[in-house]
Structure formats: structure tokens, C-alpha cells
Steps between C-alpha positions, in 0.01 A plus 500: 500500500758728655760295686554576871798720577717538808382796703137484382274581794126440547279616786159384624294643786196362680319456830357158591141473620360280777307306235823423313669380819204275582494362143875430514455326837233277351702430185831434677358326807694743723208608715692595814309739727772764450377532139126475567444691825529880480757680715410792731481728194269263311769385254595149394859382473573430133663163430865533401443298185205721407735798527742304279240499221609857431838402351320213326274755330803704388670187364181416313502846342846414362395148387747343743475128552625474859769247584561601861380768738653580836327741739581650838193622687623787716188673636133413514254633244141578597182542299441854382873578505643609164805298397730593213706227336799571276674241283834575336665276241852435628635266232393370158666222301383433146450134410394339173128496586474728801648765723602384848464771758549581864302777667497656844176594674420747777154568642435795734199602704353850491734604785798423275597191703626197309260210555639249248820453303584226259660361191328352197671282241330393183484526128316686230441294188580645161184499292 
């Protein structure tokens, strides 16, 4: 396994579907009408924590075992809207059995507006 390095950057892009929003509402129990009733354009409002699965996916790609995640939800995300998430490793400290790391996250909608920012702290085990 290649250890994580400061400055490493990963990107992931996707658009959420109405079916995914409904499934997340059922799974999470957050079935507020704002997530389940379409707006004037026929879109559903994506749950903030569903949007936050994007940095979770990127952390999973790096085998990060999350210790803490802090997110700021800055703008709404709607179904059908492409969101791009970028994670950058800010700091890495080598330990006996793992690498501790801190990463910053930014997600933008297709208009280039920042919809989510955050910080992830965790570790990658040496295998």
C-alpha cells in the first residue's frame, strides 16, 4: 500500500437521483416534505448528509478509517445537479501501525458554487 502524502488530491463527481433521496429518507428517517416533495422545477432537495457521502466515498478510496468529520453546508443541492467533490490531504503523521491524516473537502455544484466544505480526520492502517 502506498502511504498517503500531504498534497494528494482526489475528486469524485455525481448527480443524485430522486430514488436515492427517497431511499436515504427512508433509511435515515428524515422524511421532511422538503426532501420528498418536488420543487417548481420537479427536483428534490438532497439531504445534507447524503451530499456528505461524497467525501466519505473519497475517504473509502484511500482506506481512511474516519475519526471525525466536520461539514459546513453552504448551499442546497438538488436532484439531477452534478456535484464535484475534492479532497486534499493536508497533513500526515506516521505512527507505528498507521498514518494519521487530516484532509480538507470542498464540493461544488455545476455552476461552480461551493455547496459543502469540511475537514476529515482519520487514519490509514499499515498493512
